[in-house]
Structures are given as C-alpha cells and as structure tokens.
N, C-alpha and C positions, 0 to 999 in steps of 0.2 A: 347705431352705436350698442342698445342694449336688448338685451334678453327677458325672457320673457320670464314672471315667476313660473316655480312650480304647481303643477294641476293639483288639486285635492292637498290644499293646503287646510282643509278644515273650516275654512271661512264662509266657502261659498261664493270667492271673488271669483272673476270670469278675467282670463289673463288674455291679451293677444300675441297669438303668435308669428313665427314665421314670416310668411308674406302679410300677414294680417298688420302687422308690426312696423314692417318694410313698406308700406299701403298707407299706412297713417303719417310716417316721417316724410313719405313723398309728398302728401297732402300739405302735413305740415309747411313743411319747408316751400314749396310753393305758395301756400299762405300768407307767410313769413318774408317771402320775398318780396313777393308784388307791394306789403302792407309796407316794407320797408322802402324800397326803390320806386313808393310813389313819391316819395321828399328828398329821394335821388334827384327826379326829374324834376321836379317841380322845382328848385332850389337854386340859384341864381350862383353865377360864380363866388364863394367865397361867404354862402348864408346862409351858415351856422357859426357858432363860437367857435374862432382862431381858424377854422378850416383854410383860408389861405396859410398860418403858418408852418399849417402841420403837411399841405401839399407841398409848398418848399422843399421841409426836411425830406417828406418822401421821393421826388425827384433828383435832389443830392444824394438820399441813400441809392436809388436807381444808379445815379453816374459816379458810384463808387467813393463817395464820401461821405464813407458812416461814421468817424468819429474828426469830425472837424475840431481845430484845435476851438474851446471855448473866449466865446470874445462878449464885450457888450454891444449886443444885434439890436436887442430892444429894451427898452428899461434897464440896461445895465444887467443884460444876461444873454443867452441865447448864443446865437456863432452864424458865421457867414457859408451859404452856400452857393454852388454857379451852377446854376438852372437856366433850363431855354426861357427866353425873354417872354413867351407870349403866356406862362404864368404870372410875373410879374404885374402887378394890378394895383393901384392903388381905390381905397374904402372913399367913399360919397353917400352912403346912407345908413350904414350901421350906425343903430342906438337913436336912428330920428325914425321915427313910426309912421310919418308922414308922408315920409320920402317913398318913393319908389326904387325900383333897383336900377329901374329905364337910365339913370345919370351912369352908370357904371360900365366901361370898357369889358366886355365877355374876353375871356379866354381866348388866345390866338395863336397859328401856329407855326410862329417865329421862333426856328429852334436854336437861332442864336445864345449862347451863352451869357449870363450876367452873371454877376453877384451879389447875391439878395440876403439881408438879413432876419431872420426868424427867433421867436420865444421858443421854439421848439428844436432849436440845432443842437441840443446837447439830450435827446431824447434818445430811450433805448433804440437802438433801426429796424429790430425784428419785424415791427408792423407796419413799417416803412420800405422794407425791402417786400412786402408779400401785394402791398396795394402800391408801388412807385411806377413800379416801371412804365406803366400805360403815360404816365403824364411826363415821361423822358425821351419818350417812342412820339406820342401824337401830343404837342402840350396844346391842344384847342378844346374844344367842348368834346371832342370824340375821346378823349384821352381824360378827359374829368371825370367823366360820367361813367367809361370804365374801372376807373378809378372806387370809385362811389359805388359799383354795382359790385368788386372783388370785395369792399368791405361790408356790405350789404350780405353777401353771400353768405362771405363766414360767419355775420351773425346770424342769420337767417337759420343755418345751418347747427348752430349750437343750439338757439330756441328750439327746432324740432326735434332735437334729440332730447330736450330737458321735457318737451311734451308727452312724447313717447314713455318717457319714465313716468312721469303724471298719469299714463294712462293705465302702467304694465304692474306698477310697482305701488300707486296711493291706494290704500283700501278700498276706501268709499270715490274714486277722482277728485276728491275736494281740492287737491295740490293743485288741478288744474284753472280753478280760482284767484289762488295764492299766483300761478304764471301768469294769468290774467292782469292782476293785479301790479305785478311789479314788471313786467311791457308797459310800461304808461309812453302818453304820446312825446315826451320828450326823449326818452329811449331811442322810443322811432326816429326820430328825426337824429340822435346823435349818432345810431349804427346806420343811417343813408351818406352820411357825410363822410371825406377823409380825413379822421380823427380817433383816437385809439378809445377813447372812452368809449365811442360807441360799441364796441367788441371788446369791451371791458365788462360792458355792464351785460351784455348777453353770457356772457364765459362766466359772470357771477350768475346767473341766473342759473346756467347749464350744470356749475360747478353744486351748489346747494340742491339744485336737485336732485341728483345724483347721489352725493354725500350725504344725506338724511337718510336716506335708507339703506346706503353701503353702512353705514356706521351703528343703526336704529332697530333696522327688523328683524328678527330673531328667526321668520320661519326660513324654514330648509329651502333654499332659493339660489340658483346660478345666481353669481353676481360679477361676472368677468365682462357685461358690456358697460356694466355702474362702474367698475373701477377702469375701464378705456374712458369713458367721460368724465371722470371726476381727474383722472390722469391729462387730458389732453385740455382741461378748462383750468385746470390748476395750473398746467405749465403757462397758459395763454396768461390768465391772471398774474403770474409769479413776475412777466416780464412787459406788459402793458404801461403800466404806469408804476409809479412808487409806491402808492398802496394797497400793491398787491398783495407783499406779504404779511401785510397787519389782516385783510381779509383771510389769508390762509391761515395765520395760526390763529384768528379769533375762530375759523371754523374748527379745527383740532381742539382748541377749550372745549367748546361749545361742546360738540357731541362725541368727544372720547373720554370722557370723565364725565361719570362716575366708570371706572374700568368695568365692575359687574353689571351694567346694566347699557352698556354699548360691547360692538363686535370686534373691540382691538385685538382681545384674545384669538379668534378667529381669523382675524385679518393679515397677523406678524406671521401667522405659518404658513402663508403663500407667498411665493417668490416674488411672485408680478407685483406684489404692494410692493414690495422691495425694490425694485427697481421703477417700479412709480413714484415713490415715495424721495429716491433717491436722483431721480431726473428732476423733479421739482425743487429739490433741497438745493442742487448743482446749482437749475435756472434763477433761484429766488435767491442765492448767495452772487451767481452772476451778475446780475441787476442789482445788488448793493451796489458791490463792486463797481460799476460803472456807474454808479450816481455819485461815486465818490469822485473816482478820479475824472467824469464830466462836468464833476459839479451842478449837478442836474435838479437837484435840491433849491436851487439858486434860483427863485424866481424874480431877481432882481426888484426897482422898489418902486413901486408904485406913488406914494406919494401920501400928502391927504395929511388929514387931521392928526395929531398927536397923540396918542392915550394914556393912561395909565392901563394899568394891566389891571384894575376894579372897572374903570368903566369901558375896557373894550369887553370885560368879561359881561356885563349889561347889553351891550350892545350888540354883544353876536349872539346872546337870548331873546332880543329882540327880533333878530333878521332870522329865525327859526319858523315866522309866519309866511315868510319869504321864501325860503328854502323846500317848505312840505308844497307849497304850488311848484317853484321850479321842478322840484322829482316828478310832477303832474304834466309840467307843459304850460312855460313862459318859453316860448318859442321863438324863430328868428334870432338875434344877438339879443334875447332876453329883453326884448321890444316891445313885444305882441303878448298880449299878456288874454286871457279867457274870460267869460262872462262867471261872475263868482259862484253860480248853482257848477259851473264843470268841475272846479275844483272840491266842490265841499259831498258831492255825488263818490268823486273816486277816493277819497279821504273817509266818509262816509263806511265804503267798501274795507279800507285797507284796516279800517278802528276794528270794523263788526271784526271780523277775522282773528285779531291782535286781543282784541277782548275777548273774543269770544273762547282762544289758546288758554287765555290766564285763568278762567270763570271754570271753564274742565281739562287744564291739566295739572298734573300732579308739581310735587315739588320740583321734582327734577324737571318737568320741561319750562316750567317758568323762570327756572336756574338758567337755563339754557336759551332761552328766548334775554336773558338779562344781558347775559354776557354777548350773543348778537346783537343787540338796542344798545348795549354803552358800545362797542367797537365800531359802528355804522354813526352814531350819534355825537358819546362824550367825547369818544376821542381826537375825531375830525375838528371839533367847535375846540378842543383845549388848544390842538395845536394850532391853529388859528390863533388864540388870542396870544400866545407864545409867540407867534411871528409877528404880529399885525405890525409893529413898529417898523419890522422892516417892507412888509409888501403892503399893509394894508389889508383891508376886506375883501380876498380875495378868493373866499371858497362859494360853493356853488351847491344847489340840490343835487346837481346829474353828478358827481362826484360819489356822492352817498348813494347812489343806487347797487351798488353791485353786489354792497351787505345788504343792504336793506329790502332786496328780491331773496337772500337767506329768512332774514324774520317773514315777510308773505309767505314763502313755502312752508318755513315750521311753524307757523302759524297754520295753517292750513291742514299737517300732516295733525299738529295735536288733537285740533277739535275734530275731525274725522275718527282718530283713532279713542278718543276719549267722550267726545259727547255726541256727535250727529251718529243716526242710522245713514242707510242710503240713502231714501227719500228724503228726507232734507240736506243731505250731500247735495242731491242731485238740482233742488230749487234755489241752492245756493251758485251752483255751478252757472246755470240757465240765469239765473237773476245779472248775477257777473256778465255774462253775454249780451242781454237786454240793457244794459247797464251803460258800459264800460266802451263796448266795440265803437257804438254809433258817433261818441264823446271821442273816437282817435278818427274819425272821418271829419268830423265838424273842427277837430284843432287843425288840423290839414287845410281845408276850406276857407280859415280865418288865416291863417298864415298866408296863403297862395294871395290871398288878397293883402296884405302885409304887402307882400313882395312886389305884385304887379303891378298896385295904385296906391300903396300906401294911405293908412288906418284914418276916417274920417274922426274928427274930435267926438262925433256919438256915432256909435255904431244901428241900423235901422235893417231889419230883415231887406230891402232896397240896395244898401252899400255891403252887404257878403253877399259878393259876385263875384265867384271865381272865375269870370271867364272876361273879365273888362278889366282896363290899365292899358300905361301905358309899357307894362314890359311884359314880356311872355317866356316859358318855358323854351328853352331851344325844341323842345319837342311835343311844343303845344299845352293850351290848359286843358285838354278834354284826358289826354295821356295818364297825366297823375292821378285825377281821378279816377277814371275808369279802373288803373291800377289797385288804387285803395277798394275801392268798393268790390269789386273781385277776390282779392285780398282778405280782406276783410268778412264778407259774405265765407268763404270755404272754412274760416279759422273757425266762425259763429257756429257755421252749419257741424262739422269736424268734435268742436267743443258740446254742442247739443248731444247730438250722437252718443257721442265716448258715454257722458255720463249717465247714460241710463242704469237704473239699477241692475244690482251683476244678480245670475241669477241663484237661488237658493239662499240667498242673505235674509240672514235673521234680521227680527224688529230692532232686535237692541244692538247697541254698538258693541262687538267684540273684544278687549285690547290686546294687542299685538303680545303684548309680554308680561299680561295680568297672572298669567297663571306660572311664571318663571321668576316674578317679583314680590318679595315679603310686605305682605298688607301692611305694612307701615310708611313703605315707600309708595301709597299710591294715595295717600292724604293730599 
C-alpha cells in the first residue's frame, strides 16, 4: 500500500522498492497475523472485555438488524438484537481472576433466533458488517474463531502497511521502534477479539505512520501509497468508534500547522487528496449523525459514588497510574496483571522515545507533540470527569492507544531527524526488539494461565504453566503458543534486518528540512 521514496535524495537512505516492499509487507502481515491470531485461538468465548456484547451486535447486523431501536438493554443503554441462541451465554469467571473459564458454557451451533440485549447495540454498523457474517452462519466455535480472524486480519494488514512505511519513509528507520512500542500486548489482545477497539488501534498506528511523512517530509518523493494508507485508515477511524473524529482533528492540527513547515500546499494541489478528504469528512459526519440518531453516546448508568467535579478530577488523575499499565497489558477482563517490571520496561522504552523527541526536537516539533499528547490524554480525562455523574469511571487505557500510537511514531520521527545518527537509531530499534517482543509472549502465557487454571494468590515459576488447568482452547494450548513464537520471531528478525545502517549514511544526522527552514525555527 506504500510506495518507495525516490532514489538519490542526497541523504544516503536505502529505500526498499517494488518486490522488496511487497515481500516485507507479506512477512510483516504474517508476523502480525500470527502474533494477534495466537490471542484469538487462546481466548475462551467472551475472553476479552465486552466481546460477547460486540458478537451479539455483529450477528444482529449480519442478520439485517442494522439499526435496532435504542432500548434499555444493558445499564439503561444499548439495544436488543435477534441472534442465534448458540451465542447467548452467561458470564461466570469474568472479574474473578482465581476462577478459570471451565465454568462457562462454550458457544454452540444452535441457530434458533433469540432476542438478546447488548450494550453495543447502538454502535456504528460498518465494523460489525465485516466480521459478523460467520457468527450468523456458524454460531459455534467455527464462527467465533473466523470472526476473530477477520478482525485480526484487518488489523494485521494495517500494521504491516505501517511497518513498510517505517522502512521506506523513516530516515533511519527509528519509527520501527515507535511502532513496536505502540503495538502493545493490550493492542494485540484487543485486535484478536470481536471488538472495534482492536482495529481502531491498528488504524491509528497506520494513519499516523502515513500522515507523518505525508505532511512533513519535504523530499521529492511520490506519496500516492501514503495517501491511500492515510485515506483507508482515516475512513476506519472516522467510523469505528466515537472518538475517531477527535483523533483525525488532532492529527490535522498537529501536522498541518504552521502551513509553511508542512506539505499542505503541495497536498491541496492534488485531486486525489480532495477525494480522500471528502470521503473521510462524509464518513465522520455520517458517524456523528448516527451517534445523534441512535444515541450511541449514552453509555448507560453504572452507579457508584457520587463525586463533585473537583473530587472526580483528582480521582481521574490518580487513575492514570492504572491507565498506563492498561495500555501495556492488564489483560483478560482487566483482571490479569503482569509483574511490575513488565510495565516499567515497556514504559521506559516509550518514555525514552518521548523525552528524546523533546530534547532534540525543535520548537515546532514540541508543539506538535503537545497537541497529540493533549488530545490523547487530557481530552479523554476531561470528558470522563464531565460524565462521571452519569457513567461512573468507565475510561480504560486501551481507549487512548490509537492517539498515543501517533505520539510514539512522531517521537521516533523527531528523534531520528534531529538527534540520532543511523548507527544509534539501529541500536535503539534492536534494543526495542530485545526488550519488547519477549514481553508479548510472556503476557500471552500468563493470560492463558489465568483463563485455563485461574491465577494463584502468589505466582511462582511452577504455576506459570500454559499447559495445565481444567479449561483449554478449542485448538489446544500448543497452537497459540506456537503461533505467537513464530509470529514474534518473524517480526523480530524482520525489524532487526531492516534496521541495518543505510549505505553511505553520513555519521551526523541531516535534518530533512533544515535547509528550507529559517534558523530561528531550529531553536
């Protein structure tokens, strides 16, 4: 989906052209699909947050119930859908980390239509139309796994496209490190489930990976592939969840201004840009209209303590410690925490990229980072405080990942443009591979233990056994483990190899637009 930069741009970069780019895309797609798909086959039915709610919505859309009447189906919100009886199952282990999934009745093949309530019944139907048809045709495990694989495949395609962008449009390929940081274990788990949030996170990664060079890179390179990727991922962001238009607006504000230091002037002269912008605008307006008509912003009433706004603000600030861990991976139904070093390691790599960007970036770079950070953190917190009396505290760290993926990718872009030479960029990419990919595997293993046997009060090496327990995945426990090892190995080898220092790269970094920017702007 992306094209290579023009050769001979004077910076010594080595682009991957034609068949080479396609080969990298295929390898990255297989790597991401195996990594995400491992979670798909490891999880029990309704194994990730709200998956049953989304499956009922997806099956209903597939059966033609696209806009069911809003009703008090769950916590005073949602809607009712007619779905196969084999998908309607009660919860018994969620939020009980010591209880395995063995108590649950698995999905069955009974296709008798029954009326079921779902909190997702008012949500935009596009995602559900893509993934829902297997649930309507084969409501047992076959349909559930196929629906999960469709969602995982969409996410893997978006992430593979972002990987190719990082190879071809990142001057020293440090954006690969930003991508590895952005695709957390939580992102992988959500992408593996029937839940629009997983595809939204992948779309956020792809959108920012394409948008950053599209708006900021001044070298005379073709950008039609970037435009296609930004357009497709932008359309998805506009429709998948209600926060999508906010992410799109924040990206435009961050990268389009100031006009003279972006590619806006070049972009507006191209007819294809206007077609994509028009399509995204229509999709966003349609999504907003859907939300108004269907009242999809009404999340229901979850009760709890009645806060003053001042109390809620301090309580929300205190919750950010847990949000940061949730972004990395508090898995299953937010009831499976990793050991503290897991979170600290991931957050250390993310903080290194962010701090480096602020240290080496110019004033305009810092301003753009602040716009992205405010949109991804401050705005959701303000919205949470404003709605706390109606909804309680419902915000989760994963909701912010689409936007914060842009923070990580742009931080890597700034650091490699302003601060690091090729050799040190390569070291940081490879350090990210060594530190982060094993965490992906460990998180899957510990979550499998939680699903299969329940978590003991105290973890030991002996209790972390993904082959034990009284519940096992429908394809067995070895399948997800093997898939994860193969996928992560493929991604690690690919990232390691493409991070090689470009030929003829000068020892000192050369800012991409330094020669076109007044000296005052470089401070």
